[in-house]
VEXMARPA-882581 format. One record per residue (C-alpha): residue number from 1; x, y, z; chain. Coordinates in Angstrom, 2 decimals, padded with zeros to 5 digits. Each point is the difference from the previous one (the first is absolute). Example, Ala and Ser with C-alpha at 12.3 -4.5 7.8 and 13.67 -1.06 7.14 Angstrom:
residues 2
{atom 1; {012.30; -004.50; 007.80}; "A"} {atom 2; {001.37; 003.44; -000.66}; "A"} 
END
This chain:
residues 343
{atom 1; {102.39; 062.61; 052.21}; "A"} {atom 2; {-001.73; 002.05; -002.70}; "A"} {atom 3; {000.31; 003.12; 002.14}; "A"} {atom 4; {003.70; -000.62; 000.51}; "A"} {atom 5; {000.60; -000.52; -003.71}; "A"} {atom 6; {-001.90; 003.17; -000.83}; "A"} {atom 7; {001.98; 001.91; 002.60}; "A"} {atom 8; {003.29; -001.28; -001.43}; "A"} {atom 9; {-001.07; 001.05; -003.52}; "A"} {atom 10; {-000.97; 003.48; 001.18}; "A"} {atom 11; {003.31; 000.41; 001.86}; "A"} {atom 12; {001.93; -001.19; -003.07}; "A"} {atom 13; {-001.79; 002.48; -002.27}; "A"} {atom 14; {000.60; 002.76; 002.54}; "A"} {atom 15; {003.69; -000.90; 000.14}; "A"} {atom 16; {000.27; 000.14; -003.80}; "A"} {atom 17; {-001.71; 003.39; 000.00}; "A"} {atom 18; {002.49; 001.34; 002.51}; "A"} {atom 19; {002.89; -001.39; -002.06}; "A"} {atom 20; {-001.36; 001.63; -003.18}; "A"} {atom 21; {-000.09; 003.38; 001.79}; "A"} {atom 22; {003.60; -000.38; 001.16}; "A"} {atom 23; {002.35; 002.27; -001.94}; "A"} {atom 24; {003.36; -000.95; 001.60}; "A"} {atom 25; {001.28; -002.14; 002.87}; "A"} {atom 26; {000.13; 001.83; 003.30}; "A"} {atom 27; {003.47; -000.14; 001.58}; "A"} {atom 28; {000.40; -002.34; 002.95}; "A"} {atom 29; {002.45; 002.36; 001.70}; "A"} {atom 30; {000.06; 003.79; -000.12}; "A"} {atom 31; {003.00; 001.52; -001.75}; "A"} {atom 32; {001.97; 001.78; 002.72}; "A"} {atom 33; {003.45; -000.28; -001.56}; "A"} {atom 34; {001.83; 001.63; -002.95}; "A"} {atom 35; {-001.58; -001.71; -002.98}; "A"} {atom 36; {000.19; -000.35; -003.75}; "A"} {atom 37; {-003.37; -000.59; -001.64}; "A"} {atom 38; {000.50; -002.01; -003.21}; "A"} {atom 39; {-002.73; -000.33; -002.63}; "A"} {atom 40; {000.02; -003.44; -001.65}; "A"} {atom 41; {-001.82; 000.34; -003.33}; "A"} {atom 42; {-000.44; -003.60; -001.06}; "A"} {atom 43; {-000.45; -001.34; 003.53}; "A"} {atom 44; {-002.62; 002.71; 000.59}; "A"} {atom 45; {001.36; 000.80; 003.44}; "A"} {atom 46; {002.06; 002.30; 002.22}; "A"} {atom 47; {003.09; -001.30; 001.77}; "A"} {atom 48; {001.08; 001.87; 003.14}; "A"} {atom 49; {003.78; -000.07; 000.58}; "A"} {atom 50; {001.56; 000.93; 003.32}; "A"} {atom 51; {002.93; 002.06; -001.28}; "A"} {atom 52; {001.92; -000.47; 003.25}; "A"} {atom 53; {000.18; -003.77; -000.59}; "A"} {atom 54; {-000.55; -000.11; -003.80}; "A"} {atom 55; {-002.69; -002.62; 000.45}; "A"} {atom 56; {-003.62; -000.28; -001.13}; "A"} {atom 57; {-002.23; 000.24; 003.07}; "A"} {atom 58; {-003.35; -000.43; -001.67}; "A"} {atom 59; {-001.65; -000.15; -003.43}; "A"} {atom 60; {-003.57; 001.14; -000.62}; "A"} {atom 61; {-001.95; -001.15; -003.06}; "A"} {atom 62; {-002.51; 002.12; -001.92}; "A"} {atom 63; {-003.37; -001.70; -000.49}; "A"} {atom 64; {-001.54; 002.51; -002.39}; "A"} {atom 65; {001.86; 001.45; -002.96}; "A"} {atom 66; {003.25; -001.21; -001.51}; "A"} {atom 67; {003.48; 001.12; -001.02}; "A"} {atom 68; {000.66; 002.69; 002.63}; "A"} {atom 69; {002.71; 002.43; -001.06}; "A"} {atom 70; {001.62; 002.90; 001.87}; "A"} {atom 71; {-000.72; 001.00; 003.60}; "A"} {atom 72; {-000.02; 003.43; 001.65}; "A"} {atom 73; {-000.69; 001.33; 003.50}; "A"} {atom 74; {-001.54; 003.19; 001.30}; "A"} {atom 75; {002.18; 002.62; 001.72}; "A"} {atom 76; {-000.55; -001.42; 003.49}; "A"} {atom 77; {000.92; -003.51; -001.23}; "A"} {atom 78; {-003.07; -001.64; 001.51}; "A"} {atom 79; {-001.93; -000.65; -003.23}; "A"} {atom 80; {000.94; -001.76; -003.23}; "A"} {atom 81; {-001.48; 000.35; -003.47}; "A"} {atom 82; {000.44; -002.74; -002.62}; "A"} {atom 83; {-001.33; -000.46; -003.51}; "A"} {atom 84; {-000.94; -003.51; -001.10}; "A"} {atom 85; {000.45; 000.38; -003.73}; "A"} {atom 86; {-001.49; -003.29; -001.19}; "A"} {atom 87; {002.82; -000.40; -002.55}; "A"} {atom 88; {003.57; -001.30; 000.04}; "A"} {atom 89; {002.35; 002.98; -000.38}; "A"} {atom 90; {003.23; -001.93; 000.59}; "A"} {atom 91; {000.83; -000.06; -003.72}; "A"} {atom 92; {-000.66; 003.70; -000.57}; "A"} {atom 93; {-002.47; 002.68; 001.02}; "A"} {atom 94; {-001.57; 001.35; -003.19}; "A"} {atom 95; {-002.90; -001.48; -001.99}; "A"} {atom 96; {-002.01; -001.17; 003.01}; "A"} {atom 97; {-002.93; 002.41; -000.06}; "A"} {atom 98; {-003.64; -000.76; -000.58}; "A"} {atom 99; {-002.49; -001.85; 002.15}; "A"} {atom 100; {002.20; -002.21; 002.18}; "A"} {atom 101; {-001.39; -000.51; 003.51}; "A"} {atom 102; {002.04; 002.55; 001.92}; "A"} {atom 103; {-000.57; 000.88; 003.66}; "A"} {atom 104; {001.29; 002.46; 002.57}; "A"} {atom 105; {000.46; -001.01; 003.63}; "A"} {atom 106; {000.88; 002.07; 003.07}; "A"} {atom 107; {001.45; -001.90; 002.98}; "A"} {atom 108; {000.98; 000.69; 003.57}; "A"} {atom 109; {003.80; -000.27; -000.08}; "A"} {atom 110; {000.22; -001.75; 003.39}; "A"} {atom 111; {-002.46; -002.87; -000.40}; "A"} {atom 112; {-001.32; 000.14; -003.62}; "A"} {atom 113; {-003.55; 000.82; 001.03}; "A"} {atom 114; {-001.82; 001.14; -003.16}; "A"} {atom 115; {-000.94; 003.68; 000.20}; "A"} {atom 116; {-001.14; 000.45; -003.59}; "A"} {atom 117; {-000.59; -002.04; -003.15}; "A"} {atom 118; {-001.04; 001.15; -003.48}; "A"} {atom 119; {-000.35; -001.46; -003.48}; "A"} {atom 120; {001.63; 002.43; -002.41}; "A"} {atom 121; {-001.27; 000.90; -003.47}; "A"} {atom 122; {003.29; -000.97; -001.68}; "A"} {atom 123; {003.42; -001.42; 000.84}; "A"} {atom 124; {001.81; 002.10; 002.59}; "A"} {atom 125; {003.69; -000.78; 000.48}; "A"} {atom 126; {000.22; 001.78; 003.33}; "A"} {atom 127; {-001.64; 002.62; 002.23}; "A"} {atom 128; {001.34; 002.61; 002.43}; "A"} {atom 129; {-001.27; 001.91; 003.01}; "A"} {atom 130; {-000.13; 003.76; -000.58}; "A"} {atom 131; {-000.99; 003.30; 001.67}; "A"} {atom 132; {000.70; -000.85; 003.64}; "A"} {atom 133; {-001.21; -003.57; -000.63}; "A"} {atom 134; {-003.55; 001.23; -000.62}; "A"} {atom 135; {000.09; -001.21; -003.61}; "A"} {atom 136; {001.18; -002.95; -002.09}; "A"} {atom 137; {001.11; 000.71; -003.56}; "A"} {atom 138; {-000.55; -002.90; -002.38}; "A"} {atom 139; {001.13; -000.23; -003.66}; "A"} {atom 140; {-002.38; -001.66; -002.44}; "A"} {atom 141; {001.72; -001.73; -002.94}; "A"} {atom 142; {-002.43; 001.04; -002.72}; "A"} {atom 143; {000.51; 001.44; -003.47}; "A"} {atom 144; {-001.02; 003.41; 001.28}; "A"} {atom 145; {001.84; -000.38; 003.25}; "A"} {atom 146; {-001.09; 001.59; 003.22}; "A"} {atom 147; {000.88; 000.25; 003.66}; "A"} {atom 148; {-002.91; -000.62; 002.33}; "A"} {atom 149; {000.10; 001.85; 003.31}; "A"} {atom 150; {-001.74; -001.95; 002.76}; "A"} {atom 151; {-000.92; 000.77; 003.58}; "A"} {atom 152; {002.49; -002.16; 001.91}; "A"} {atom 153; {-002.58; -001.20; 002.53}; "A"} {atom 154; {-003.10; -000.60; -002.09}; "A"} {atom 155; {001.83; -000.58; -003.32}; "A"} {atom 156; {-002.70; 002.07; -001.70}; "A"} {atom 157; {001.17; 001.97; -003.02}; "A"} {atom 158; {000.53; 003.72; 000.62}; "A"} {atom 159; {001.25; 001.04; -003.43}; "A"} {atom 160; {002.26; -001.11; -002.86}; "A"} {atom 161; {002.88; 001.43; -002.03}; "A"} {atom 162; {000.60; -000.80; -003.66}; "A"} {atom 163; {003.53; -001.10; -000.91}; "A"} {atom 164; {001.59; -001.84; -002.94}; "A"} {atom 165; {-000.85; -003.37; -001.51}; "A"} {atom 166; {000.62; -003.14; 002.04}; "A"} {atom 167; {001.18; 001.48; 003.32}; "A"} {atom 168; {002.12; -002.47; 001.94}; "A"} {atom 169; {001.60; 000.99; 003.32}; "A"} {atom 170; {-000.85; 003.19; 001.91}; "A"} {atom 171; {002.57; 001.53; 002.36}; "A"} {atom 172; {000.58; 003.21; 001.94}; "A"} {atom 173; {003.23; 001.97; 000.38}; "A"} {atom 174; {001.83; 000.25; 003.33}; "A"} {atom 175; {-001.51; 003.39; 000.87}; "A"} {atom 176; {-003.53; -001.12; -000.83}; "A"} {atom 177; {-001.02; 002.84; -002.31}; "A"} {atom 178; {000.02; -001.86; -003.33}; "A"} {atom 179; {-001.40; -003.37; -001.03}; "A"} {atom 180; {001.57; -001.80; -002.97}; "A"} {atom 181; {-001.91; -002.42; -002.24}; "A"} {atom 182; {001.80; -002.28; -002.48}; "A"} {atom 183; {-002.16; -000.31; -003.12}; "A"} {atom 184; {001.21; -003.30; -001.48}; "A"} {atom 185; {-001.87; 000.30; -003.30}; "A"} {atom 186; {000.81; 003.68; -000.57}; "A"} {atom 187; {003.69; -000.11; 000.96}; "A"} {atom 188; {-000.56; 003.02; 002.20}; "A"} {atom 189; {-000.02; 001.08; 003.63}; "A"} {atom 190; {-002.97; 002.03; 001.22}; "A"} {atom 191; {000.92; 002.33; 002.89}; "A"} {atom 192; {-002.89; 000.99; 002.25}; "A"} {atom 193; {000.06; 003.00; 002.31}; "A"} {atom 194; {-001.31; -001.43; 003.27}; "A"} {atom 195; {-001.45; 003.33; 001.21}; "A"} {atom 196; {-002.08; 000.64; -003.12}; "A"} {atom 197; {-000.48; -003.65; -001.07}; "A"} {atom 198; {000.76; 000.90; -003.61}; "A"} {atom 199; {002.63; -001.23; -002.46}; "A"} {atom 200; {002.60; 002.75; -000.02}; "A"} {atom 201; {002.40; -001.61; -002.50}; "A"} {atom 202; {000.42; -003.02; -002.27}; "A"} {atom 203; {003.52; -001.24; -000.77}; "A"} {atom 204; {000.99; -002.29; -002.88}; "A"} {atom 205; {002.27; -002.86; 001.06}; "A"} {atom 206; {001.02; -003.39; -001.44}; "A"} {atom 207; {-002.11; -002.96; -001.09}; "A"} {atom 208; {-002.27; -001.55; 002.65}; "A"} {atom 209; {000.72; 002.03; 003.14}; "A"} {atom 210; {-001.04; -002.02; 003.04}; "A"} {atom 211; {000.45; 002.41; 002.90}; "A"} {atom 212; {001.65; 003.23; 001.07}; "A"} {atom 213; {001.68; -001.18; 003.19}; "A"} {atom 214; {000.75; 002.69; 002.63}; "A"} {atom 215; {003.47; 000.61; 001.39}; "A"} {atom 216; {000.80; 001.78; 003.27}; "A"} {atom 217; {002.10; 002.38; -002.16}; "A"} {atom 218; {-003.28; 001.47; -001.36}; "A"} {atom 219; {000.47; -001.68; -003.35}; "A"} {atom 220; {-002.35; -002.46; -001.70}; "A"} {atom 221; {001.35; -002.98; -001.94}; "A"} {atom 222; {-002.07; -001.38; -002.88}; "A"} {atom 223; {000.72; -003.57; -001.13}; "A"} {atom 224; {-000.99; -000.76; -003.61}; "A"} {atom 225; {-000.22; -003.75; -000.62}; "A"} {atom 226; {000.09; -000.18; -003.79}; "A"} {atom 227; {002.50; 002.78; -000.82}; "A"} {atom 228; {002.16; -001.12; 002.98}; "A"} {atom 229; {000.56; 003.48; 001.38}; "A"} {atom 230; {-000.16; 001.95; 003.24}; "A"} {atom 231; {-001.10; 003.64; -000.09}; "A"} {atom 232; {000.84; 002.27; 002.94}; "A"} {atom 233; {-002.51; 002.80; 000.62}; "A"} {atom 234; {000.67; 002.87; 002.39}; "A"} {atom 235; {-003.08; 000.13; 002.22}; "A"} {atom 236; {000.35; 003.77; 000.47}; "A"} {atom 237; {000.61; 001.21; -003.56}; "A"} {atom 238; {-001.91; -002.95; -001.56}; "A"} {atom 239; {002.71; -000.33; -002.64}; "A"} {atom 240; {001.96; -003.07; -001.14}; "A"} {atom 241; {003.52; 000.30; 001.43}; "A"} {atom 242; {001.56; -003.26; -001.18}; "A"} {atom 243; {-000.68; -003.05; -002.15}; "A"} {atom 244; {001.65; -003.35; 000.64}; "A"} {atom 245; {000.08; -002.47; -002.89}; "A"} {atom 246; {000.13; -003.60; 001.19}; "A"} {atom 247; {000.99; -003.38; -001.39}; "A"} {atom 248; {-002.72; -001.77; 001.99}; "A"} {atom 249; {-003.70; 000.30; 000.85}; "A"} {atom 250; {-000.50; 002.16; 003.10}; "A"} {atom 251; {-002.65; -000.90; 002.57}; "A"} {atom 252; {000.36; 002.59; 002.77}; "A"} {atom 253; {002.20; 002.92; 001.07}; "A"} {atom 254; {000.87; 001.30; 003.45}; "A"} {atom 255; {002.46; 002.56; 001.37}; "A"} {atom 256; {002.15; -000.78; 003.05}; "A"} {atom 257; {000.73; 003.18; 001.97}; "A"} {atom 258; {002.72; -001.68; 002.09}; "A"} {atom 259; {002.15; -001.13; -002.92}; "A"} {atom 260; {-001.35; 002.74; -002.36}; "A"} {atom 261; {-000.51; -002.71; -002.61}; "A"} {atom 262; {-002.78; -000.81; -002.39}; "A"} {atom 263; {-001.19; -003.61; 000.13}; "A"} {atom 264; {-001.69; -001.60; -003.02}; "A"} {atom 265; {-001.39; -003.53; 000.01}; "A"} {atom 266; {000.74; -002.15; -003.04}; "A"} {atom 267; {-003.00; -002.14; -000.97}; "A"} {atom 268; {001.85; -001.52; -002.95}; "A"} {atom 269; {003.18; -001.29; 001.68}; "A"} {atom 270; {-001.14; -000.10; 003.62}; "A"} {atom 271; {001.86; 002.48; 002.15}; "A"} {atom 272; {000.67; 003.55; 001.13}; "A"} {atom 273; {002.03; 002.62; -001.86}; "A"} {atom 274; {001.31; 002.97; 002.00}; "A"} {atom 275; {000.93; 003.40; -001.43}; "A"} {atom 276; {002.02; 002.93; 001.33}; "A"} {atom 277; {-000.35; 003.63; -001.07}; "A"} {atom 278; {003.05; 001.21; -001.92}; "A"} {atom 279; {-000.02; 003.44; -001.63}; "A"} {atom 280; {-003.80; 000.14; 000.39}; "A"} {atom 281; {-000.50; -003.31; -001.81}; "A"} {atom 282; {-000.74; -003.44; 001.41}; "A"} {atom 283; {002.77; -002.54; -000.68}; "A"} {atom 284; {-000.25; -003.69; 000.89}; "A"} {atom 285; {002.37; -001.08; 002.76}; "A"} {atom 286; {-001.21; -003.45; 001.09}; "A"} {atom 287; {-002.20; -003.04; -000.59}; "A"} {atom 288; {-001.27; -002.64; 002.42}; "A"} {atom 289; {-001.93; -003.12; -001.10}; "A"} {atom 290; {-003.05; -000.48; 002.23}; "A"} {atom 291; {-002.46; -002.37; -001.66}; "A"} {atom 292; {-001.98; -000.70; -003.15}; "A"} {atom 293; {-002.19; 002.93; -001.12}; "A"} {atom 294; {001.11; 002.49; 002.65}; "A"} {atom 295; {-002.73; 002.53; 000.67}; "A"} {atom 296; {-000.72; 002.46; 002.83}; "A"} {atom 297; {002.73; 001.64; 002.10}; "A"} {atom 298; {-000.42; 001.54; 003.43}; "A"} {atom 299; {002.34; 001.10; 002.80}; "A"} {atom 300; {-000.23; -000.03; 003.77}; "A"} {atom 301; {-000.13; 003.28; 001.92}; "A"} {atom 302; {003.79; 000.24; 000.32}; "A"} {atom 303; {000.45; -000.80; -003.71}; "A"} {atom 304; {002.73; -002.48; 000.88}; "A"} {atom 305; {-002.08; -003.01; -001.08}; "A"} {atom 306; {-001.92; -000.61; -003.21}; "A"} {atom 307; {-002.80; -002.46; -000.71}; "A"} {atom 308; {-000.67; -001.28; -003.54}; "A"} {atom 309; {-002.87; -002.23; -001.14}; "A"} {atom 310; {000.96; -002.66; -002.55}; "A"} {atom 311; {-003.18; -001.00; -001.81}; "A"} {atom 312; {001.08; -003.25; -001.64}; "A"} {atom 313; {002.16; -001.13; 002.92}; "A"} {atom 314; {-002.72; 000.51; 002.66}; "A"} {atom 315; {002.49; 001.74; 002.27}; "A"} {atom 316; {000.84; 003.33; 001.57}; "A"} {atom 317; {003.71; 000.82; -000.05}; "A"} {atom 318; {001.32; 001.87; 003.03}; "A"} {atom 319; {003.02; 002.09; -000.99}; "A"} {atom 320; {002.69; 001.96; 001.83}; "A"} {atom 321; {-000.52; 003.28; -001.86}; "A"} {atom 322; {003.42; 001.40; 000.83}; "A"} {atom 323; {002.06; -003.04; -000.98}; "A"} {atom 324; {-002.44; -001.13; -002.74}; "A"} {atom 325; {000.09; -003.58; 001.27}; "A"} {atom 326; {-002.84; -002.42; 000.62}; "A"} {atom 327; {-000.83; -000.77; 003.61}; "A"} {atom 328; {-002.83; -002.49; -000.54}; "A"} {atom 329; {-002.67; -001.29; -002.35}; "A"} {atom 330; {-003.34; -000.32; 001.78}; "A"} {atom 331; {-002.43; -002.46; -001.59}; "A"} {atom 332; {-003.50; 001.46; -000.43}; "A"} {atom 333; {-002.97; -000.76; -002.26}; "A"} {atom 334; {-000.02; -000.38; -003.78}; "A"} {atom 335; {000.72; 003.07; -002.13}; "A"} {atom 336; {000.60; 002.57; 002.72}; "A"} {atom 337; {-000.18; 003.56; -001.31}; "A"} {atom 338; {-000.89; 002.90; 002.31}; "A"} {atom 339; {001.75; 000.45; 003.34}; "A"} {atom 340; {-000.43; 002.49; 002.85}; "A"} {atom 341; {002.03; 000.41; 003.19}; "A"} {atom 342; {-001.49; 001.38; 003.20}; "A"} {atom 343; {002.41; 000.40; 002.93}; "A"} 
END
């Protein structure tokens, strides 16, 4: 009996050790269908939606790290990179630097097998694959902000690039030659030449820029939370080409190439505003309520459907992008923010 008890204790300890090493739930079924990957900040999980049926197929929980934010894939769409920020960003992005426990995780996009995991030096709102997927670029939200460049396989640091204070989101333009960093505490955008890995220009924008979101029209759209503005930057000339003053707090911007409209999510009133280009200026032409604290916007490959995360409603709204009508609200985890579609 003593031997059996001892064996049970050893097995229990071993099981706890395995659980403590577990970073995220492995998927029960491989993803072999067009899917939306939804990051649930408060629930600390990823919901996988089959976009053909608008239903959640599976939800995987993180077991190390908390408050995951945006999600990006590599160019071949078989790997995912996610930052677990350690802080709740649903009420606003700035002012969350310092020593929060922030982690970076790289996953297999088909089954969520962990391919890399790293504790970061400071809060990182997101991370992106760069240079033929050989690197991961990671912003560090410090007073003297920097972008760390990591080997995408080993996650060892290769080099770093100094940017402005409190860098938030990092993005790359549609042609891949410039990286844009929103410096939330400087009210600037640092533009990095990818070939030389140096800051080639710094642009002043509004108060608390969150991200410079890329459009397929080779423009970048900067949402400024506090000043309630959108700044359009030409990704070729690196000049501001338009400024949109808003009556609400923006959360995300995306350009729809099918309808040639600009879509802006409204965190304050919970919906999507659409804009059309008239005489080289963006003019609002529609609004659709989606859910409380509307956040990220993405489109399917055809651009005829849009997907919007509603942080305080715990839903993803599926929208007919041509008719600007809601098709469905898919229930996901609490405080969904980032979303990625792989078809």
